[in-house]
C-alpha positions in Angstrom: -11.7 -7.4 -14.8 -10.7 -3.9 -13.4 -12.6 -2.2 -10.6 -12.0 1.4 -9.3 -12.9 2.1 -5.7 -12.6 5.5 -4.1 -11.7 6.0 -0.5 -11.1 2.3 0.5 -8.5 3.1 3.1 -7.1 5.9 5.1 -3.5 6.9 5.6 -1.0 9.0 7.5 2.2 10.9 6.7 5.4 10.9 8.7 8.9 12.2 8.1 11.3 9.4 7.2 13.1 7.6 4.4 13.0 3.9 5.4 10.2 1.3 5.3 9.8 0.1 8.9 11.6 -3.2 9.6 8.3 -5.1 10.5 7.1 -4.9 6.9 7.0 -8.4 5.4 7.8 -7.3 1.8 10.0 -4.4 0.6 11.2 -3.2 -2.7 12.8 -0.2 -4.3 10.5 1.9 -6.5 6.8 2.1 -6.8 5.9 -1.6 -7.3 6.3 -4.8 -5.4 5.6 -8.4 -6.4 5.2 -11.0 -3.7 3.6 -14.4 -2.9 1.5 -14.6 0.2 2.4 -17.3 2.6 0.3 -20.2 3.7 -2.2 -18.8 6.2 -2.2 -21.9 8.4 -5.6 -21.2 9.9 -5.1 -17.5 10.2 -7.5 -15.0 8.6 -6.0 -12.1 6.6 -7.7 -8.9 7.5 -5.8 -6.8 5.1 -2.4 -5.2 4.5 -0.6 -2.0 5.5 1.1 -0.3 2.6 4.0 2.0 3.2 5.9 4.2 0.7 8.9 6.5 0.9 8.2 9.4 -1.4 9.6 12.8 -2.3 7.7 15.8 -3.7 8.1 17.4 -7.1 8.4 21.0 -5.8 7.3 22.4 -9.1 4.1 20.3 -9.2 0.9 20.8 -7.4 0.3 19.2 -4.0 -0.6 15.5 -4.0 -4.3 15.0 -3.4 -4.6 11.3 -4.0 -2.5 8.2 -4.0 -3.7 5.4 -6.3 -2.8 1.8 -5.6 -3.2 -0.9 -8.3 -3.4 -4.4 -7.0 -3.1 -7.3 -9.4 -3.8 -10.9 -8.2 -1.9 -13.0 -10.8 -3.2 -16.3 -9.2 -6.9 -15.3 -9.4 -6.6 -13.2 -12.6 -8.0 -9.8 -11.5 -6.9 -6.2 -11.0 -8.4 -3.6 -8.7 -7.5 0.0 -8.3 -7.8 1.9 -5.0 -7.6 5.7 -4.4 -6.7 7.1 -1.1 -7.3 10.7 -0.2 -3.9 12.0 1.0 -4.5 15.6 1.7 -1.6 15.9 4.1 1.1 15.2 1.6 2.7 18.6 1.3 5.6 19.9 -0.8 8.9 19.3 0.9 12.5 18.8 0.1 12.6 15.9 2.6 11.5 12.4 2.1 8.3 11.3 3.8 6.5 8.0 4.7 2.9 7.5 3.7 1.2 4.5 5.3 -2.3 3.3 4.7 -4.4 0.1 5.3 -6.3 -1.9 2.7 -9.0 -4.3 3.9 -9.0 -7.8 2.6 -12.9 -7.7 2.5 -12.8 -6.1 -0.9 -10.2 -8.1 -2.8 -10.2 -11.4 -0.9 -6.6 -12.4 -1.2 -6.0 -16.1 -0.4 -3.2 -18.2 0.9 -0.3 -18.4 -1.6 -1.7 -15.9 -4.0 0.8 -14.1 -6.2 0.2 -10.4 -6.0 1.7 -7.2 -7.6 1.0 -3.8 -6.0 1.8 -0.6 -7.8 1.7 2.9 -6.2 0.9 5.9 -8.4 1.1 9.5 -7.0 -0.2 10.9 -10.3 3.1 12.5 -11.3 3.2 14.8 -8.3 5.6 12.7 -6.2 8.4 10.1 -6.7 7.8 6.8 -5.0 11.3 5.6 -3.9 10.4 2.5 -1.9 7.3 0.4 -1.3 6.5 -2.0 1.6 3.7 -4.3 2.6 2.8 -5.7 6.0 0.2 -8.4 6.3 -2.4 -7.9 9.0 -4.1 -11.0 10.4 -7.3 -11.2 12.5 -5.4 -13.1 15.2 -2.7 -10.4 15.4 -5.4 -7.7 15.8 -7.1 -9.7 18.6 -3.8 -9.9 20.6 -3.4 -6.1 20.4 -6.9 -5.4 21.8 
């Protein structure tokens, strides 16, 4: 089953070339495969996704970032498209970070997941990172 959802999450762009240290999972390139930990009574609100990317100066500006999430444990794939109007052409690497809510894809404890980032051939994704956001963590910050 494949679903396509537009505008499921927002994002921001910052200069940089490293995925922040607090991200649970990191990989070189545009994809990352990981197994979620046991939740141990915590509720997963979602995940922050961060990429290091560089522009293709000869191509048009990036208008969208597409993220494909495959849950190998539950056997489904979902595609998300984020509007990324602030990704401009630049010779420097940039970080893009966005949040995906768990309300839509309902990841569970110990699910095996693959996440692939696609900038539709207007940028190169050099690194990908994922940070799990739990309800209990958000409550402590408020």
